[in-house]
C-alpha angles and dihedrals in degrees: 000000000000124000128191143153108259093210090059100044116067128176092275094053116112092233092053090051090047091054091050090053091052091050091051092048094050097041128210099283125068121239134178091268101034134046119196118250115256126194126213125193109218106203132185114283123263123242089259091052091049090049091053091047094051093044091051092045092052094041096246123155096224139021088233089072090064099035095123092046091047093052093052095044093047091050090055099041105031089221099303103148094209091054090046090059091048091050093051091048090051091052089051091050090051092046091239087119114038143161111249108220091197098050093031092225142099114267142177122191104180129101126258090256092052091048090050091053091051092060125066119225087232117070088206089068090052092053092045089054090053094048093047089055092060127087115283095250092053089049090051090050095058093039091055092045089053090061091057109076096202131052113286130225124221094256093055093047091049093049093050094045091048086055087060093051098262116144106252092218090063097054098092090051091049090051090051091053091049089051091049088053090053093242100118136012138207116246105218095196095058104017089234129126127239140173116270090228135009089238088064089054090049092050092047090050090056097048091093107047123224112280142074097325093052092044092051091049091050091051091052092047092047093049090050091049091048090053090048091052091050091051097043112040093177092064100030104106101073091043092053092047091052092043092053093046093052096043091048089057101051131086109288095235091064096065129045105249097221091051091051091046090056092047092051091051090051093049091045090058089050089051091050091051088056094046093250095141098167093046090052091049091053092050093048093049092048089046090055091048090052091047092052092048090049090061089229099107108136089355084083089050103177094043093047091049093049093047094048093046090053090046093049091056093042096050090048093050093052092047099255093133098161092054091046090052092048090055090046090057091047092055094044089052097049108025113103104209141037090245090055091048096049099095090047092050091047093052091044086064093044093048092055093044101040104020127105093297093043095209108172093179091054089048090053094048093048090044093053091048089054091046087058090053087058092050100263114118115193126165115237092221105033119201126221090260090055090055092047093049093048091048091053091049091049093049089049090052090048091053092213091307121131121256089255087076085085089074089063093061118102110269118238138187090207104097111147101135093035090052089054092047091049093053094047091045089052092053090046088057091050089048090052094241099145096168092055090047091053093046093050092049093053091045091051091050091051091048091050091052092046093050091040093225137115119211132185089245089058088056090052091049090055091047093050093050090047090054090052093049090048090066090070117064091201088064096052094119092050092046089053092051093051091041092054090049091051092048094049091047092049090055088063087066096046093156091063102081092175093058092047091050091049091057095043092052089055093047096048095039103039112015112034094050089057092053095054116099112264 
């Protein structure tokens, strides 16, 4: 049996897809081994259903005996059974609904108007009233749990409550009381604790209003979670996410800005690892704001450089090209070495080529200017003599060996210049500058042989040039030579499936068709 809220599960949701897979596996017709899947819409209860429920709950013989109570409760709850229970509990707390010890039955002796006044139109207020009527430590338990977005284990709850001065030995008893009051429940499959209903979480979250007291509580919770993450690396991610979210929301004077900047950078990298690009962008921007307010920008050189480099890439990837370029200029102005400026230079090229104006030619020109800064001079419009000279230099560097000799070079992850060459070569292809593409490829091969290293970007450069050669049937033999070199080089980086696929697509799409008999 699977239950879900239809307004929260659309066709793209994993549970919806899971149900479809089950339906396909079981088929439409029942057999001895398989029963078809049936779906049942569970709607809110009708007034008559609510009347029967209340009458049964109060031990009455007929719904007519609770007609007035039913009318008021249904008006406030619209038939949601969870809300109905909360409404009845609230009437009991306010003594509007009581157990008569003389008649031994449940009674209410107030008018419909009075009953209506006893109940808030918002079920959250009803639940808050219930929570506020509980002992302080129980109230603190559910408040703290409301600030943890996922289900909490006993150890986490104990640590956070101890931070609020609660005796750790009492925590299990407090949890039991909260369970008895139908506020939280124990999840047998994980051993964790969760709220019975999301409305209880929402009500618990609002017990302490926004302001200094809530901010101070959030800081204490966040600090405890941060310490937990530091002590338990295996379960650190969720704690750091929650800690950053809370600390980002509190008054600035409560948290050292440089500490929060570092935390946001750390969480941003975790977001990026999960593919959460927008979340990472938000963390990086808040981290930069904190860094600026701390007064440590560029005084903390390495941290500032790392944060800005991450932010440059992030802003570019989410389409904020002007902001990316502003950070590029900041790094180029303050960074102290070519290595430190590399990311900024790279995205300066990408911003011109792929930004709002999408000017590939401008990207190529700027890219070649930057290549010259790194000691590689390449003309933007090479002449035939330039190509001939570069070809002779490449053949000399190869020493009569085939291009596949590149695969025998030591592999490296260090690829600054080759990354730059790859980007400029790519834009030269998009610009339609075939001569420049060829010249850059030969220059990259020569550079790789000179440095005695093979990088992944060098493999991509070979693949791109192979694709270009594959467009001309008269260059089939040359395309095959470069394609073989790219394939052999990609095998050096076997763990990179994306790179291997890139090369195979080029071979099967551009090279092998040329080699078939026509």
